[in-house]
Structure formats: structure tokens, C-alpha cells
N, C-alpha and C positions, 0 to 999 in steps of 0.2 A: 600535668604531663599526660600525654596520650598513652593509653595502654596498647601494648603490642598484641596484635591478633594474628593468628596463623591463617593461611589460605584455606578455603573450604575444601573438605574432602570430596571424594567421588559422589557421595550421596547429596552433598550440598550443591555440587555443580549440576547434577541431574535435576534437582528441585528448581534451581535457578533457570535452567533451560526450559523446563516444562511450564513454570509459572510465567516466564517471559512470553512464551508462545501463546498461552491462554489469554493473557492480558492483551498482547498485540493483536491476536485474532479477533477478540471482542471489539477492540477499539476501531479496527479497520472495518469490520462489519457494520458497526453503528454509524461510522462516518459514511459508508456507502449508502445506507438508507437515508441519511440526512442530506446528502448531495442531491437526491431526487425530490426533496421537499419543495413545496410551493412557498413556504415561509422563508423569508430572507434570513431571519435570525437562526433558523436551523441549518441553512446552507453555510452561514458563517461559522456555526458551531462545528460543522463537518470539517471545515478548513482548520479550525483550532485543533481538533482531534488529530487530523492528518499531520499537523505541524510537529507533533510528538514523534512521528516516524520520519520526519524530513521528506514528506511525500505530499505536500500541499498541492503541487501541480497536477496530481492525479485527478483531482476533482474536475478540472477543465478537460483533461484528455479522456476521462471516462464519459463525460457528456458527449464529446465528439464521437466516441465509440458507438453510442446509441444512434447517432445520425448516420454513421458509415459502417455499421456492423457487417463483417464479412468481406470488406473491400481491403485487401492487403496493403494497397498503397495509401489508404486513408484511415485504416482502423488499427490502432496500436494495441488492442486488447484481444485480438483473435489470432490464434496460432496459424501458421501457414500449413498448407496441406503437407503431411508427412513430417512436420517439425516435431521433435521430441519435447517433452515437458521441460527438460533441462535447457534445451536450446531456446525455448520460449522464455523461460525464467531469466536466462542470461541477456536476452535481447529486449524484453518488454520495458524495463525501467527507463532505459535511455530513449527508446522510441516514444514512450509516454511523455517524457520531458520535451522532446523535440516537437511532438504534436501539440502539446500544451502551449508552447512558446509561439507556434506558427499558425494556430487555428483561430 
């Protein structure tokens, strides 16, 4: 039989959020560096890491960003002039996907 466990308390939730952010941040940063590698195996590893975040398409859109940096109609990773960080965060994932599929 499975033992009944209670929901984590406030301290447990804080620990979960902080540890998820640290692990997530590390994985994304490592994947970012690997995307730029000249070795195919490292670029594949970048996509494997990104798959844990359901963000594999970011590798393609990010490389497109480097080719078109600062061009709003072609760059999915640059905020528009006057755009808030929250507006950018809400817009960027869908725009990254669209650019990855059509680049």
C-alpha cells in the first residue's frame, strides 16, 4: 500500500520554486552555449537539454536571431522599442516558434 503524504508546507513550496529555477536556469544556459558549438554532437545535446523544457525549437530561432539581430520583423529575441519586459516575455515564445518553423 502507498503511504499517504501531505502537501508540502510553505517552506517546501519555496524550496521547490527556487530549486526549479536554479536547475532550469542552468540547463537553459548550458543549452545556449552548446547551440553555438561547431561539434554536431554538442548541438544535438543542446536540443536534448532543451527538450526537458519543451523548447527544442528555440535552438533554430536563436541562430536566426544572430543573423537578424535588431530587425523586429525577422528577430524573435529582441524586444521592440518601448516594449516592457512582461510584454516581451508574453510575446517571445510564440514568435520564437513561428520563426523556427518558417526560417
